[in-house]
Residue, then its C-alpha position, 0 to 999 in steps of 0.5 A: m144126292s139123295e132120293c128124289e120124287t118130282t110129279e108133275v102136278a099141273d102144266g109146268v108144275f114140279f113138286v119134288s119131295s127130297g125126302p125130309v123137305n119139299w121144293t116146287l119147279l115151275v117150268e116155263g119152255d126152257a125156263v125154269t123158276v124153282v122155288d124153296t132150295g132145300f137144306p145146304a148140301q142139296l145142290a146136286d139134289v136139286e139141280a138134278s130134279v131141273r134137268a129130271v124135268g128136262r131142262d139145264p139148271r142153266a135155264i133157272e131164271a129165280v129162285l123164289i125162298t118162301h122163308a129163311h130157315v136152313d131147310h129151305l133157302g139151304c142151296a140157293q145163294q149157290l144156286s144163285q153163284n152159278h145160274g146168275a139167278p137172283v134170290f128173291v123174298h118178301p120185305e119182311e125176309l131180308a134181314h133172315v135171308r141175309g142172317q141178320v137176325r134169326e127167326s128158326v127154332t134153337p138147337a137147345r130147343v131142339l134137343a128137348n123134344v128128342w123124346r118126340p116119336g123119330a126125333l132122332r132119326w130126322i135130327s140124323s138125316i138131316r144132320r147129314l143134309g147141311v143142317a148145321s151149316p150157315a145159311r144165308v144170301d148175300q144179296p136177295q132182292p125184294f119182290p119187286t111189284p106186287g100181283a105175279l111175278d114177272c118169272p116162269g110160273r108166273p106165282v103171286p106171292v102171298p104174304t102169311p107171316g108166322h112161321t117167320s116174320g116175312h115167310s110166302a105162300f105163292h098162289l098158281p092161281q090159272h092152275g089152283v095152286v098154292i105153294t105154301g113153304d112152311a104155312l101148311v105142311t101135311g106131316h113133319a118125322i116129328s108129328r104123328r099125324t099125316g095129311p094137312q096142319s099146323l107143323p109143331k109150335l116149337f117151330h113158329h117164330d109167332r104161334a097166333a101170326a101163324t094162326r091168322s095166316l091160314h085164315t089167307l090161306a082159306a080164302l085161296d081158289a086152289d085145290t092143290a098144297l104143295p107142304g114145305h113138308g109132307a106130300a101134295h094135298h089133292g081137295s080144296v085148300a079152303d076145306a083142309v085148313a078149316p079143322l085147324l082154325g079151333 
């Protein structure tokens, strides 16, 4: 197990940082929604984070996935099998989640970027977390209806394609929070910057679409962003995105 830091950023909204990647827990009463699930080897970390907020992993009612990269889809299948929780994704991401298509950076392209500061350390750390292990969900479900999902936290899916074809953010309008996945991050092991930013272009399936999705995030009424990588951002999301729009 890795050391995870869990922070309650709003009532019932817990941001969990494991170092290389983050996930979010939405809690209502005893019930939990897990948004993203880390790497394949982080099942114990995800379940421990649920216990850390005073809930039992058996109370997980839904697993939501921003996109099907191995560091976000990681242990979703195991969580679903262990606790009977359905896994929901955008319809455009279903084939990716099932492993029928691939929209992620290739190992060769990663190796071509080992010159970047922190790259070798990052590669070593994610190998231990199962980056080379297959990550898929056999029976993912599409978001059932437009608008808020009927699960703890009542998150509203927001299509933000580009990083992958079916990437989705999740808006919590009652809290002014948006879970941005990899559509907007605040840091990465191979980035020299901290603060709101796009991931290096090698990670995006469609960079132009990813940039257009920043406009979508900017239009949300939110003053807290919970990214897939980096620290939580507190402050106007629109203001945070504005410098990235050129």
